[in-house]
C-alpha positions in Angstrom: -31.3 44.2 -29.8 -28.4 41.7 -29.9 -28.0 39.6 -33.0 -28.0 35.8 -33.1 -24.2 35.9 -33.6 -23.7 38.0 -30.5 -25.9 35.7 -28.4 -24.1 32.6 -29.8 -20.7 34.1 -29.1 -21.7 35.1 -25.5 -23.1 31.6 -24.9 -20.0 30.0 -26.3 -17.7 32.1 -24.1 -19.8 31.5 -21.1 -19.8 27.7 -21.7 -16.1 27.7 -22.2 -15.5 29.7 -19.0 -17.9 27.3 -17.2 -16.1 24.2 -18.5 -12.7 25.7 -17.7 -13.8 26.5 -14.2 -15.3 23.0 -13.7 -12.0 21.4 -14.9 -10.0 23.6 -12.5 -12.3 22.6 -9.6 -12.0 19.0 -10.5 -8.2 19.2 -10.7 -8.0 20.9 -7.3 -10.5 18.6 -5.7 -8.9 15.3 -6.9 -6.4 13.9 -4.5 -2.9 13.2 -5.6 -2.7 9.5 -6.2 0.9 9.5 -7.4 3.2 7.1 -5.6 6.8 7.8 -4.9 8.8 4.8 -3.9 12.1 5.2 -2.2 13.1 1.7 -1.2 16.4 2.6 0.5 17.8 5.5 2.4 20.2 7.9 0.7 23.7 6.7 0.8 26.6 8.7 2.2 30.1 9.1 0.8 31.3 6.4 3.2 28.6 4.0 2.0 29.7 4.5 -1.6 33.3 4.1 -0.6 32.6 0.8 1.2 30.5 -0.5 -1.8 33.3 0.4 -4.2 35.9 -1.2 -2.0 33.9 -4.4 -1.7 33.5 -4.6 -5.4 37.2 -4.0 -6.0 38.1 -6.6 -3.4 36.2 -9.3 -5.3 38.8 -9.1 -8.1 41.8 -8.5 -5.8 42.0 -4.8 -6.4 42.1 -2.0 -3.9 40.8 1.6 -3.7 43.0 4.2 -5.3 45.3 6.1 -2.8 43.4 9.4 -3.4 40.0 7.9 -2.5 39.9 9.4 1.0 40.2 12.9 -0.6 37.5 12.4 -3.3 34.0 13.9 -3.1 31.0 11.6 -3.4 30.5 12.5 -7.0 34.2 11.8 -7.8 33.9 8.4 -6.1 30.8 7.5 -8.1 32.5 8.7 -11.3 35.6 6.7 -10.6 33.7 3.6 -9.6 31.6 3.8 -12.8 34.7 4.2 -15.1 36.4 1.3 -13.2 33.4 -0.9 -13.8 33.3 0.1 -17.5 36.9 -1.0 -18.0 36.0 -4.6 -17.0 32.5 -4.8 -18.3 31.7 -7.5 -20.8 29.3 -6.8 -23.6 25.9 -8.5 -23.3 
């Protein structure tokens, strides 16, 4: 004959398993309502070069001579460091 403790433990474990199962079913059945916004298409290396060149032209400067051999990441890094040189604290 099972004791009260055994019955209580079995009931607790069964309730926990049932609640966990219900939570899993709810999670799987709920549609993903997250929204991902991508407002503009991914820019190419040429796009970044044009943008950097246009920004430099505003202040009478030009692209560095090695810009045509730079990777996209190098262009972005150089552009950022160039902007930092002339940035004014806010």
